[in-house]
C-alpha positions as CSV (number, residue, x, y, z in Angstrom):
1,M,7.3,-141.1,5.5
2,A,4.8,-141.6,2.6
3,V,5.6,-145.3,2.4
4,E,5.1,-145.7,6.1
5,E,1.7,-144.0,6.1
6,M,0.6,-146.2,3.1
7,A,1.9,-149.3,4.8
8,E,-0.1,-148.5,8.0
9,L,-3.3,-148.1,5.9
10,T,-2.5,-151.4,4.2
11,Q,-2.0,-153.1,7.5
12,V,-5.3,-151.9,9.0
13,L,-7.1,-152.9,5.8
14,M,-5.8,-156.4,6.1
15,K,-6.9,-156.4,9.8
16,Y,-10.4,-155.3,8.7
17,S,-10.6,-158.2,6.2
18,R,-10.0,-160.6,9.1
19,K,-12.0,-158.8,11.8
20,I,-14.8,-156.4,11.0
21,N,-15.8,-154.1,13.9
22,N,-16.3,-150.3,14.6
23,S,-12.9,-150.0,16.2
24,T,-11.1,-151.3,13.1
25,L,-13.3,-149.1,10.9
26,N,-12.2,-146.0,13.0
27,E,-8.6,-147.1,12.5
28,I,-9.1,-147.3,8.7
29,I,-10.6,-143.8,8.7
30,E,-7.7,-142.4,10.7
31,E,-5.2,-144.0,8.3
32,I,-7.1,-142.8,5.2
33,V,-6.8,-139.3,6.6
34,D,-3.0,-139.7,7.2
35,V,-2.5,-141.0,3.7
36,E,-4.6,-138.2,2.2
37,I,-2.5,-135.6,4.0
38,M,0.7,-137.3,2.8
39,L,-0.6,-137.4,-0.7
40,E,-1.3,-133.6,-0.5
41,Q,2.3,-133.2,0.6
42,L,3.6,-135.3,-2.2
43,K,1.6,-133.2,-4.7
44,I,3.2,-130.1,-3.3
45,I,6.6,-131.6,-3.6
46,F,6.4,-133.2,-7.0
47,I,3.6,-131.2,-8.9
48,A,3.0,-127.7,-7.5
49,G,4.8,-125.0,-9.4
50,R,5.7,-127.4,-12.3
51,N,3.2,-126.7,-15.1
52,F,4.1,-129.8,-17.1
53,A,3.7,-132.1,-14.0
54,S,0.4,-130.4,-13.1
55,F,-0.9,-131.0,-16.6
56,D,0.2,-134.6,-16.6
57,Y,-1.3,-135.2,-13.2
58,H,-4.7,-133.9,-14.2
59,K,-4.7,-135.7,-17.5
60,I,-3.7,-139.0,-16.0
61,R,-6.3,-138.5,-13.2
62,D,-9.0,-137.8,-15.6
63,I,-8.2,-140.9,-17.7
64,K,-8.2,-143.1,-14.6
65,L,-11.4,-141.7,-13.3
66,K,-13.1,-142.2,-16.6
67,R,-11.9,-145.8,-16.7
68,L,-13.2,-146.4,-13.2
69,K,-16.6,-144.9,-14.1
70,E,-16.8,-147.2,-17.1
71,M,-15.9,-150.3,-15.0
72,L,-18.6,-149.3,-12.4
73,E,-21.2,-148.9,-15.1
74,E,-20.4,-152.3,-16.5
75,V,-20.9,-153.9,-13.1
76,R,-24.3,-152.2,-12.7
77,E,-25.5,-153.7,-16.0
């Protein structure tokens, strides 16, 4: 199910790169919501209630967000 939702988002993003309009943008928003819901389900399945997994999740997330912030700051300079 997760792979299917992410594939649908990928498909609509590819469509948007070829044809930009409000209808496609609404499709993207809908698919983003579907993927976000699926990600929450995956976190419940694989992370919730597992202290080590929760710690790793937050640690990895923080590292990746820091890296993204640094890249964005470089682009702005």
